[in-house]
N, C-alpha and C positions, 0 to 999 in steps of 0.2 A: 504494500500500500504506500501511496504518497501521503505523508503526514506532516503537517505544519503546526508547530507550537508557537504561541505568542505570549511573552511575559513582559512586564513593564520595564525592568531594568536589569542589565548585567553590568557588573562593575568589578574592578580589581580589589575592592575592599569588602565585597559581599554585602553591600548595604541593604539590598532588598531581601536578603535572608532566605528563608525557607522556600518560597515559591520558585525562585530562580534555581536553587539547588535541586528541587524536586523535578522541575522541567528538564534540566540537563541530565539527571539520573534516568528519567523515563526515556528520553530520546537516545541515550547511549545504549540502553537495553533494547529498544526497538531497532536501532541500527544494527546491533549485533545479531538480531533475528532476521536481517535481510531487508528491512523496510527502508524506503527512501525518505529521510527525515531532514527537517530544517527548523532552526529556531530564529524567530524575529524578535527584536528587542531594541530598546535604547541602550546606549553604552556610556559609561562614565569611568574614566581612569586617567592615569598619567601618560598613557600612550594612545595611539589609535586603536580601534577595536580589532581584535584578532579575527581571522577568518573562520577559526574553529575554537570551540571550547571542548577540550578532550577530542572525542571522535565526532562531535556534533557540529555540522556547518552552521555558522552564525551570520545572519544578515542584520546589521545594526547601524544606527545613526546616533550621533552625539546627543546626549540628553540636554535639553534646554528648558529653562523654567518659563514656559509660556504664560503661566499664571503665577506670579511671584508670591512667595510666602505660603504656599499651599503644599509644600513637601512633594511627595511622590505624585499626588493628585494632579499637580500643575505641570509635570514634566511631559515634553513631547518634542518631536522634530517634524516639520511639515513633510519632509520627504519620506518619512517612515510610512505615512499613509499610502504613498505611491508604491512603496516596496510591498506593503501588504496586498494591495490590489493585484500586483503582478505575481506575487508568490502563490496566489490562490488559483492560478491557471492549472487545471488538471489535477487539483488536489482531491484526495479521497475523503480526508477528515481534517478539520481545523480544531485544534485543542487550545482554548484560550484560558490562561491562568489569570482569572479576572479579579480585579479590585475596582474600587470606585476611583478611577483616574482616567486621564485623557487617552492613554494608550489602549486600555481595555475598551473604552467607549468606541474608539476608532476601529479596533479589531472586530467588535461586534457588528458595527455598521458595515464594514467591508464584507464580512462573511454573509450577512443578511442580503446585502445588495447584489452580491455575486452568486447568491443562491447556492452556497456551499454548505454541506452538512457540518455543523459545528456543535461542540459541547464546551461546557465551562467547568473549571475547577476553581473554587473560590477561596480555599485555604483559610476559611474563617474570616475573610476580609470583607464580605458583603453581609452585614448584619443590620438590624433596624437602627436607623439614625434619625433623629428628629430635629436637627438643626435646620435653619433656613437654607443654607448652602446645600445640604444633602437632599432636601426636598426638591429644590430646583434642579439639581443634577439628575435626580431619579426620574424626573418627568421625561427625560430622553433615554436615560440608561435602562430603566426597568423594562419598558416595552421591548427593547432589543434583547435583554437578558431572557425574557420569556420565549424568545424564538429559538433558543438553544434546544437541541434534541435531548440532551441529558445534562445533569449537573452533578458533579462529583463532590462529595462532602466527606469530612473526616469523622464527625461525631453526630449523635442524635441531636445534641444541643445546636450544632451548626445548622443541621437540617431544619430544625424548627425555626431558627432565626431567618434562614433564607426563605422559608415558606411564608413568613410574615412579610418579607420584602416583596416577593413576587406575586403573592396572592394565589388564588385557586387556579389561575391560568399559567402558573409557573411550570418549568420543565420537570420531568421525572428525576427525582434525586436518588443517587446511588452512592453507597459507601465505598470508598477506596482509601486504604491506608497509604501513607508515604513509605517508600522503600529505599533501602541502601544495599550496596553490594557487600556480601559477606567476605571476610578476610581471615586468613590464618592468624591465630592468636595464641600466645603462650601463657598469658596471665601473669607474667613476670614484669613488674614495673621498675623503672629506673628512678632512683632518687626519691625525694619527698616533696614534689611540687604539686600544689593544688591549683587547678585551672578554672578560670572563668573565660568563656568564649561566647560572647553575645553582644548585641548592640548595647551601648551605654544609654539606656532609656529608662525612665522611671518604672515602666511596667516590668522590666527585667530585674529591677531592684539591685543594681550593682553595689549600692551603699550597704545593703545587707550582707553582701559578700565580704566587704571590708570589716564590718562589725563581727562577722563570723571568724575572720582571720585573726582579729585581735584576741578573741576568746581562745582559739586554738593555740596561738603563740604563747599564751601564759603557761601552758603545760608542755607544749612541744616547740621549744624555741628554735629548733633546727629546721622546721618546716618553712617552705617559701610558697608564696602565692603570686600567680601571674594572671594578669587580666588582658584580654585581647578583645577588640571590637571597635567599630566606628562610634564616635561620640554623637549622641542624639540628645544632648542636653544635660546629662548627668555627670560629665567628667569633672566640672568644678566641685561638685559635692563629693565625689570619690576622692579627689586629691586633698580636699580639706579633711575628710575623715582619716585618710592615711597620715596626714600631718598631726591631727589632733591626738591620734593614738600612738604617735611616734613610730610608725611602721615603715618609714622610708626605705629601710634596708630589708624589709620583709615582704611588702606588697609592691609589685611593680606593674605599671600600665604601659603596654608596648604597642598600642595602636591596632589598626585593623590588619587582617590576614587574608591573603588569597587562599583558595580552598586547599591547594597542595600543602601549604604551610600549616593550615589548620589541622590537616591529617597528622603531620609530624608533631604538632602540639598535643593532640590526643595521645599519640604513642608514648610520649615522654612523661605524661602526667600520671601521678599516683591516684588522683581522684579528679573527677569533673563535677563541678557544682553549678547548678542553674537555679538561682533563687527566685525566678520569675513568679509573679503573683498569678498570672493567667496565661496559659499557652494551650491553644487548640491541639497542636501536634508539633512538639519541639524537635526539629530535625537535628539540632546539635546533640540532644540526648541520644537519639537513635544512632547517630554517627559515632558518638563516644562508645556506645555499646558495641558497635561493629568493630571498633578498634581495640576492644578488650580493656576498656577503661572503666573502673567502678564509678557509678553515678550516684550523686545526691541531688534530689529534686524536691519540689513541693507538691502538696496535694492539689494545687491549682494547675498542675500539668495534666493535659487531656488524656495521657496514657498512664497516669500514675497508678490507677487501680490495676491495670493489666500488669504493670511492672511489679507492683507490690505483691500481687497474687503469685507471680512467678518467682519472687525473691530475686528479681533482676536489678533492683535499685533500692537505695535507702530513701524512702519517701517520708518527708517531714512536714510540719505545719508551716514551714517557711521562716520561723523565728531564727535569729542568729544563734540562739542557744541550742535549738534542736539541730540545726545544720552543723554546728560545731561538734556536738556529741556524735553525730553520724560520721563526720570526717575523722575525728579522733578514733572512733571505733574501727574504721577501715584501715587507717594507718597503723593501728596497734594490733591488728589481728590478721595475719596472713591467710588463715583459713577462710575468714569472712571475705577477704578480698578475692580469693580464688573462687569462692562460691558465687559471688556477684558476677564475676567475669564469665563463668560457665553458664549461669542462668541468663545473662545478657546475650551470650552467643546463641543460645537456643531461642530466645525471644526474637532475635533478628532473623534467624533461619526460618522459623515457623510462622511468624506474623509479619515481620517488617522487611523481608527480603525483596530486592528489586525483581527477582525472578518471578515471585508470586504476583507482584504488581503488574509485570509485563504480561503474564498470562491473562489477567483480568482486563487489562487495557485492550489487548487484541480482541477479546470477546466483545467488549463494549464498542470498539470501533466497527467491528463487523455488524453489530446491531444498529449502530447509528447510520452506517452506510446503507443498510437494508431499508431502514425506515425512510431514508431520504429518497430512495428510488421507488 
């Protein structure tokens, strides 16, 4: 099949996070199965956009803020619309990783106008919003969203929220987990480095990571804490907390990482901690599990119950005290660390593997193509 995916932004710092990672992973798996694939997106980085991301052909235009002050929503490049129009020639299925933004709106319009079968995957990004800006945007956006053949969701909660947005005329909603490629893992960790790898945004609670580090440091002074991720407003708070606790030699912030470097960071970490208050489906957690890194997360994580049931992660209430207890427990108990690694490996293989996701996508695409004809 000829398959085109569209995502809002690809960047060298991974700023758009999960949706971009998911799109690339899905396309790599589909390409390995012999499908003709392409990814369309905006690009933001220190160099011109690459022609490929891994094995995936990329057609991208530089990201421009056409609506200043609106973050990802206002990003677009006029020529990307032309690229979308041309890319849809002869396509079998269009897969739009849809958010409320200009790129997604343009992609929906192009697919509808060209009468190509398309589906959307919303990654928890299209939920009820009652601001004036959202209501105005949805006047155009929602009617186009309703024309999708299928909508892929991660959780029941996301499905209910999307149903509220689209109403009774919305597309059929199907559950599809995110997937990662399984890798060989030994369970042996190097050093005592605790990792934070996520956007520095209030919802991710990077400040709670620093508070947790201060508590662990009191009992385990040889442990070090490393933070990676693009700043989205919380860096000043993080730096102040580090200074207030006197942790300048203990906690370090090292900016954003490209994906290959992020993989190396998981490999070298003794523990990965995600303090986020709310995550529909945290790809960083699944990627850490895939790399054999013990995980500490919160009960606000959308897959927390699954991981807790399997013993694949230490799930906490998100307080610095609870996260510190979990980190100390992992660092002080090799048997616990090995158990988490093995349970995490099984969780990835059985639930979150890209192979299982690829099987399901092929089935969905065949169904969408059949409905369209």
